[in-house]
N, C-alpha and C positions, 0 to 999 in steps of 0.2 A: 434837543434844542435849548439854547441858553436864553431864558426869559429875562429881559432887562427892564420890565415894567416896574414902575415905582408903586403902582396901585394894582390890586387884584381886579380882574375883570369879572363881571357878572353877566351870565347869559341873558339876553333881552330880545324880545320880538317887538318890532314896530317899524314904522316907515317915517322917514324924516326928509324934509326938503333942504337942499343945500345949494350954494353957489360956489363956483371955483373963482377965487379972487384973482384978478389980473388976466383972466383967460382971453387970449387974442383970437381964438378960432371963431370966425363970424357965425358959424352954424350953431354955436352954443352960447355966445355972448348974451347976457341978460336973461338967459333962461334959468328957470328954477329946475334943478335936477332932483331926482328922487333916489333914495337909497334905503335898503332894508338894514335895520340895525341888527347886528349879530351879537355883540357884547358891548358892555360899557363900564366905565369906572370913573372915579373922580378926575383922572388924568387923561382919559382918551376914550375912543370908541372904535369898534370894528364894524365895518359896513360891507355891503355887497351892492354894487351899482352897475348900470349899463355903460356909464361913461368911463373911458380909459384913463383913470387917475394915474399919476406918476409920482414917485417919491419927490418931495420938494414942493408939490402943489400946495397952495394955501386954500382952505375951504372955510366958508361961513355957514354954520348950521342955523336954520330958522326955527321958530317955534320953541318948544320946551327946552331944547338943548341950548340954543342961543349962544353958542361958543364959536370962536375962530380956532382952527387947528391946522397943523402941518401934516401932510401925508408922509409917513415914515417908510411904508412899504406898500406895494400893490402888485398883485399877480392876476393874470387872466385865469378864469375858471369857467370853461365852456363859453357861453355867450356873455358872461358877466365878469366883473372885476371885484376881487376881494381886497380890501385895503385896511390898514391900521393907521389911525389918525391920532396924534397927540395934541391935546388942547394946549394952546400957548400959555407959557408960564406967566406972562405979563398980565394975563387976565386972572381974576379971582377963581379959584377952583370951586367946583360945586361940592357942597357937603354930601357925605354918603347917603343921608336920607333923601336928598333931592334927586340923586342919581337913581336910587331905588324906586322912587315914585314914577320915574319915566318908564319903568318896566312893568308897572302894575296895570292890570286890565281895566 
């Protein structure tokens, strides 16, 4: 597999709330969705979620992450979806120590 990431990812365990921006599905509109963080870096995050994210969706992470990102890829894995999300470059990147703090118990 050819890894195109600008920043190395760090394994991370945690749960994050997020919204899909511009979502038109009335069953999910205005709902805060939850995802399990798999890995994270200064430039993006890998998550597992029950919502069927698709490449191109824009998401807003609440809480400590507080970033807006674009879904780069998503694939179904059993009853969940695994997705890779790149933080938007227009936003300031989190410094490495801030990303690390998100993964500490």
